[in-house]
C-alpha positions as CSV (number, residue, x, y, z in Angstrom):
1,M,-45.2,226.0,-28.0
2,L,-45.4,228.0,-31.2
3,K,-48.4,227.8,-33.5
4,E,-47.6,230.4,-36.1
5,L,-47.8,229.6,-39.8
6,L,-44.2,230.7,-40.2
7,V,-41.8,230.1,-37.4
8,P,-38.2,231.5,-37.4
9,L,-35.5,228.9,-38.0
10,D,-33.9,229.3,-34.6
11,Q,-37.2,228.6,-32.9
12,A,-38.1,225.5,-34.9
13,Q,-37.7,223.2,-31.9
14,N,-40.5,225.1,-30.1
15,I,-43.1,224.4,-32.8
16,D,-46.3,222.8,-31.4
17,P,-46.2,219.4,-33.3
18,T,-50.0,219.1,-33.2
19,I,-50.3,221.8,-36.0
20,I,-47.9,219.9,-38.4
21,P,-50.0,218.0,-40.9
22,K,-49.6,214.2,-41.0
23,P,-49.3,212.3,-44.3
24,D,-51.9,209.7,-45.3
25,Y,-50.6,206.5,-46.9
26,S,-53.7,204.5,-46.6
27,N,-53.6,204.2,-50.4
28,V,-50.4,202.3,-50.1
29,S,-51.5,200.0,-47.3
30,S,-54.1,200.2,-44.4
31,S,-51.5,198.6,-42.1
32,I,-49.1,201.6,-42.3
33,K,-49.0,203.6,-39.0
34,V,-48.0,207.3,-39.2
35,G,-46.9,208.7,-35.8
36,D,-47.2,212.2,-34.6
37,P,-44.3,214.5,-35.6
38,M,-41.3,214.2,-33.2
39,W,-38.1,216.3,-32.9
40,C,-35.0,214.3,-33.7
41,D,-31.4,215.5,-33.5
42,W,-29.2,214.7,-36.5
43,D,-26.8,212.7,-34.3
44,N,-29.6,210.2,-33.6
45,I,-30.6,209.8,-37.3
46,W,-28.8,207.4,-39.7
47,I,-28.8,209.0,-43.2
48,N,-28.0,206.5,-45.9
49,D,-26.6,208.5,-48.7
50,R,-26.2,205.4,-50.8
51,G,-29.7,204.5,-51.6
52,G,-31.7,205.5,-48.5
53,N,-34.5,206.8,-50.6
54,I,-34.0,205.1,-53.9
55,A,-37.1,206.7,-55.4
56,R,-35.6,210.2,-55.0
57,D,-31.9,210.2,-54.4
58,A,-30.2,207.9,-57.0
59,D,-28.6,211.0,-58.4
60,G,-26.9,211.8,-55.0
61,G,-29.1,214.8,-54.4
62,S,-29.7,218.0,-56.4
63,P,-27.4,221.0,-55.2
64,A,-29.8,223.5,-56.9
65,H,-32.8,222.1,-55.1
66,I,-30.9,222.1,-51.8
67,A,-29.9,225.7,-52.3
68,A,-33.5,226.7,-53.1
69,L,-34.6,225.0,-49.9
70,E,-32.0,226.8,-47.9
71,T,-33.3,230.1,-49.3
72,S,-36.9,229.1,-48.3
73,F,-35.9,227.9,-44.8
74,K,-34.1,231.2,-44.1
75,S,-37.5,232.9,-44.1
76,G,-38.7,230.3,-41.5
77,I,-40.4,226.9,-41.1
78,R,-43.8,226.6,-42.7
79,T,-45.9,224.7,-40.2
80,N,-48.7,223.9,-42.7
81,E,-46.4,221.6,-44.6
82,E,-45.6,217.9,-44.0
83,V,-42.2,217.0,-42.6
84,G,-39.9,214.1,-43.4
85,A,-40.2,210.6,-42.1
86,V,-38.0,208.2,-40.2
87,K,-38.0,204.5,-39.3
88,D,-37.5,203.5,-35.7
89,R,-34.8,200.8,-35.8
90,G,-35.0,200.2,-32.0
91,P,-32.8,201.1,-29.0
92,G,-30.0,198.7,-30.1
93,F,-28.6,201.1,-32.7
94,E,-26.2,203.9,-32.1
95,K,-28.4,206.0,-34.3
96,R,-31.9,204.8,-33.5
97,Y,-33.8,206.4,-36.4
98,E,-33.2,205.9,-40.1
99,L,-34.2,208.7,-42.5
100,K,-36.5,207.4,-45.2
101,Y,-37.4,210.5,-47.1
102,S,-36.7,214.3,-47.0
103,Y,-33.0,214.0,-47.9
104,H,-32.8,217.4,-49.6
105,R,-34.5,219.1,-46.7
106,A,-32.2,217.4,-44.3
107,D,-29.2,218.6,-46.2
108,A,-30.5,222.1,-46.4
109,L,-31.3,222.3,-42.7
110,Q,-27.9,221.0,-41.8
111,N,-26.2,223.5,-44.0
112,L,-28.1,226.2,-42.1
113,G,-26.7,224.9,-38.8
114,Q,-29.9,223.3,-37.4
115,I,-29.2,220.5,-34.9
116,G,-32.3,218.5,-35.9
117,H,-35.8,218.8,-37.2
118,W,-39.4,217.4,-36.9
119,F,-40.1,213.9,-38.4
120,N,-43.0,211.5,-38.6
121,I,-42.1,208.0,-37.2
122,I,-43.8,205.6,-39.6
123,E,-44.3,201.9,-39.1
124,A,-44.2,200.0,-42.4
125,T,-42.7,196.9,-44.0
126,D,-39.7,197.2,-46.3
127,N,-42.0,196.7,-49.3
128,E,-44.4,199.4,-48.0
129,W,-41.5,201.8,-47.5
130,L,-40.6,201.4,-51.1
131,D,-44.1,202.6,-52.1
132,I,-44.2,205.3,-49.5
133,C,-40.9,206.8,-50.8
134,S,-42.3,206.6,-54.3
135,V,-45.5,208.5,-53.6
136,E,-44.6,210.9,-50.8
137,N,-43.7,213.7,-53.2
138,E,-46.5,213.2,-55.7
139,P,-48.1,216.6,-56.4
140,K,-51.1,217.7,-54.4
141,S,-54.2,219.1,-56.0
142,P,-53.2,222.3,-57.8
143,K,-54.1,225.7,-56.5
144,L,-54.0,229.0,-58.3
145,A,-51.7,231.3,-56.4
146,N,-52.8,234.8,-55.7
147,K,-51.5,237.3,-58.2
148,E,-49.9,240.4,-56.7
149,A,-52.4,242.7,-58.4
150,E,-55.3,240.7,-56.8
151,I,-53.8,241.2,-53.3
152,V,-53.3,244.9,-54.0
153,K,-56.9,245.2,-55.0
154,I,-58.2,243.3,-51.9
155,Q,-56.1,245.3,-49.4
156,A,-57.0,248.6,-51.1
157,E,-60.7,247.6,-50.6
158,Q,-59.9,246.9,-46.9
159,I,-58.5,250.5,-46.6
160,E,-61.6,251.8,-48.4
161,R,-63.8,250.0,-45.8
162,G,-61.8,251.4,-42.9
163,I,-60.6,248.0,-41.8
164,L,-57.0,248.6,-42.7
165,S,-55.3,251.9,-41.7
166,K,-54.1,254.2,-44.5
167,N,-50.6,254.1,-43.1
168,E,-47.4,252.7,-44.6
169,N,-46.2,250.8,-41.5
170,A,-49.6,249.4,-40.8
171,I,-49.9,248.1,-44.3
172,R,-46.5,246.5,-44.4
173,K,-47.2,244.8,-41.0
174,R,-50.5,243.5,-42.2
175,L,-49.0,242.1,-45.5
176,K,-46.4,240.3,-43.5
177,Q,-49.0,238.8,-41.2
178,L,-51.3,237.7,-44.0
179,Y,-48.7,236.4,-46.5
180,P,-45.7,235.2,-44.3
181,T,-44.4,232.7,-46.9
182,R,-44.2,235.3,-49.8
183,P,-40.8,236.5,-50.8
184,K,-39.9,239.9,-49.4
185,V,-39.5,241.3,-52.9
186,S,-43.1,240.3,-53.7
187,L,-44.4,241.9,-50.5
188,D,-42.5,245.1,-51.4
189,R,-44.1,245.2,-54.8
190,I,-47.6,244.6,-53.3
191,A,-47.0,247.4,-50.8
192,Q,-45.9,249.8,-53.5
193,G,-49.0,249.0,-55.5
194,I,-51.3,249.7,-52.5
195,F,-49.5,253.0,-51.8
196,H,-49.8,254.1,-55.4
197,M,-53.5,253.1,-55.7
198,K,-54.5,254.8,-52.5
199,Q,-52.1,257.7,-52.8
200,I,-50.4,256.9,-49.4
201,P,-47.4,259.1,-48.7
202,Q,-44.2,257.2,-47.9
203,R,-41.4,258.3,-45.5
204,F,-38.7,256.4,-47.5
205,T,-38.0,256.0,-51.2
206,Y,-36.7,252.7,-52.5
207,W,-34.6,252.7,-55.6
208,T,-34.8,250.5,-58.7
209,S,-32.9,250.8,-62.0
210,P,-36.0,252.3,-63.8
211,K,-36.7,254.7,-60.9
212,I,-33.0,255.8,-60.9
213,K,-33.2,256.5,-64.6
214,R,-36.4,258.6,-64.2
215,W,-34.9,260.6,-61.3
216,K,-31.7,261.2,-63.3
217,D,-33.7,262.5,-66.3
218,D,-36.5,264.4,-64.6
219,H,-35.3,265.6,-61.2
220,F,-31.5,265.4,-60.6
221,S,-29.6,268.7,-60.9
222,G,-26.6,267.7,-62.8
223,S,-25.5,264.4,-64.4
224,F,-24.1,261.0,-63.4
225,E,-23.6,257.6,-65.0
226,V,-24.7,254.1,-64.1
227,D,-23.8,250.5,-65.1
228,G,-20.1,251.3,-65.5
229,K,-20.6,253.8,-68.3
230,L,-18.0,256.6,-68.7
231,D,-19.0,259.9,-67.3
232,V,-17.2,262.2,-69.7
233,S,-17.6,265.3,-67.6
234,E,-15.8,263.7,-64.7
235,N,-13.6,261.3,-66.7
236,M,-14.7,258.5,-64.4
237,Y,-16.9,255.4,-64.7
238,G,-20.2,255.6,-62.9
239,F,-21.8,252.8,-60.9
240,T,-24.7,252.4,-58.5
241,T,-25.0,249.8,-55.7
242,K,-27.3,248.7,-53.0
243,I,-26.2,247.7,-49.5
244,G,-24.4,244.4,-49.6
245,G,-23.3,244.9,-53.2
246,V,-20.2,247.2,-52.7
247,Y,-17.8,244.3,-53.2
248,R,-19.1,243.6,-56.7
249,T,-18.8,247.2,-57.7
250,Y,-15.4,247.4,-56.2
251,Y,-14.2,244.4,-58.4
252,R,-15.7,245.9,-61.5
253,A,-14.1,249.3,-60.8
254,K,-10.7,247.5,-60.2
255,M,-11.0,245.8,-63.6
256,K,-11.9,249.1,-65.3
257,Y,-8.9,250.7,-63.7
258,A,-6.6,247.8,-64.7
259,E,-7.8,248.0,-68.3
260,T,-8.0,251.8,-68.8
261,G,-6.3,253.6,-65.9
262,I,-9.5,255.5,-65.3
263,K,-11.1,255.6,-61.9
264,S,-14.7,255.1,-60.9
265,Y,-17.4,256.4,-58.5
266,V,-20.4,254.8,-57.0
267,N,-23.7,256.2,-55.8
268,C,-25.4,254.0,-53.1
269,F,-28.8,253.2,-51.6
270,S,-30.2,251.1,-48.8
271,G,-32.6,248.2,-48.7
272,Q,-35.8,248.0,-46.6
273,I,-35.6,250.4,-43.7
274,T,-36.9,249.2,-40.3
275,K,-36.6,250.1,-36.7
276,T,-33.5,247.8,-36.4
277,E,-32.1,248.4,-39.9
278,T,-32.3,252.2,-40.0
279,L,-31.3,254.3,-42.9
280,A,-28.3,255.7,-41.1
281,K,-27.2,252.2,-40.1
282,Q,-27.4,250.8,-43.6
283,R,-25.5,253.8,-45.0
284,Q,-22.8,253.2,-42.5
285,S,-22.7,249.5,-43.4
286,I,-22.0,250.5,-47.0
287,I,-19.1,252.7,-45.9
288,D,-17.7,250.0,-43.6
289,E,-17.8,247.5,-46.5
290,Y,-15.9,249.9,-48.7
291,V,-13.3,250.6,-46.0
292,A,-12.8,246.9,-45.3
293,L,-12.1,246.3,-49.0
294,R,-9.6,249.0,-49.2
295,I,-7.8,247.8,-46.1
296,A,-7.9,244.2,-47.3
297,D,-6.1,245.3,-50.5
298,Y,-3.5,247.2,-48.5
299,K,-2.8,244.1,-46.4
300,V,-2.3,242.0,-49.6
301,Y,-0.4,244.5,-51.8
302,G,1.2,246.7,-49.1
303,K,-0.1,249.8,-50.9
304,D,-3.3,251.8,-50.7
305,V,-4.7,252.3,-54.2
306,C,-8.0,254.3,-54.6
307,F,-9.7,253.4,-57.9
308,L,-13.3,253.7,-56.6
309,T,-14.8,256.5,-54.6
310,I,-18.2,256.8,-52.9
311,N,-19.8,259.8,-54.6
312,G,-22.9,259.9,-52.3
313,F,-26.2,258.3,-51.4
314,F,-29.5,258.5,-53.3
315,P,-32.0,260.6,-51.3
316,Q,-34.3,258.1,-49.5
317,E,-35.9,260.0,-46.6
318,D,-38.7,262.4,-47.4
319,T,-36.8,265.3,-45.7
320,E,-33.8,264.9,-48.1
321,S,-33.4,267.0,-51.2
322,K,-34.7,265.2,-54.3
323,K,-32.4,267.1,-56.6
324,H,-29.0,266.0,-55.2
325,F,-27.2,263.1,-53.7
326,F,-27.0,263.0,-49.9
327,N,-23.6,263.4,-48.2
328,V,-21.5,264.1,-51.2
329,D,-18.5,264.7,-49.0
330,V,-18.6,261.1,-47.6
331,Q,-15.3,260.2,-49.4
332,K,-13.4,262.7,-47.3
333,E,-14.7,260.9,-44.1
334,V,-13.8,257.6,-45.7
335,E,-10.2,258.6,-46.5
336,R,-9.7,259.8,-42.9
337,T,-10.9,256.5,-41.6
338,I,-8.7,254.5,-44.0
339,K,-5.6,256.5,-42.9
340,K,-6.4,255.7,-39.3
341,E,-6.8,252.0,-40.0
342,I,-3.5,251.8,-41.9
343,K,-1.8,253.7,-39.1
344,K,-3.2,251.1,-36.6
345,L,-1.7,248.3,-38.8
346,H,1.7,250.0,-38.8
347,N,1.6,250.5,-35.0
348,Y,0.6,246.9,-34.5
349,K,3.6,245.7,-36.7
350,N,6.0,248.0,-34.9
351,A,4.8,246.8,-31.5
352,A,5.2,243.2,-32.6
């Protein structure tokens, strides 16, 4: 059984239920009995969308809140938080348990493909249930969350004392262990703060809009444009994109081409680089997404139109030149790949 603070979503059923906190409703009634958390599959839970929790769901549920919960659950299940509650209706029902609260969380987990979740079985009268549903989401005593700068200062002190290794990978691993519920973007900012404060060399560079502008002004040998601005020297619109964002740039370039007849280029960079998500793998993923978009257009329109080219990749590894883009000939490789894919489509049609 898992006892970690943050458990991956696909391992939720393996959580040790003894570490999940139980709610206390003694302020409602001393006769209320809260059972230990129990795993229940959705197909054994009756969810009454028409007033099951009249204290919370008269509006039919908040899509924005459900979406926010989905984002949170994708990072894992926090085992230090209370779970929802069900009423045991007895063995005579097709669905034995009735969901009493945690409707938004239930919807979010079902949207993510979970087959069930942990719930407290609570014994209470109908009147007591009304009060329970009314108070279950009352705010807890407020805490002042750590500020990123405070965490940077603390971990820098740990390095100074020799407790934490002055090493990029060791620092990132420790931050993930200590603050598992923090968003990745926050952990990245904290890590960068530690690296800067303790002057720790980094193998990889991670790009942001301000950093791109500084690099363009201070280090790049040549010129390029960003944000869809016209590069007069090339008579092309210039864009930048991160892995996963090629489709947005592709659409913007298509609209520019439709409006002006002028083509565009894009310079690309990867996200967080790990053992499984290497720099080479992410760069290839960017190329694959671009190729897929070109092929999709060909399938729809019967013609291959190139209005956006990949100009190159921002230098990210410490061995790459800091004055130029990496692999500026990538588009030649891309065009060869696209021709092969189109040829396959023709061969498939002819064979059919």
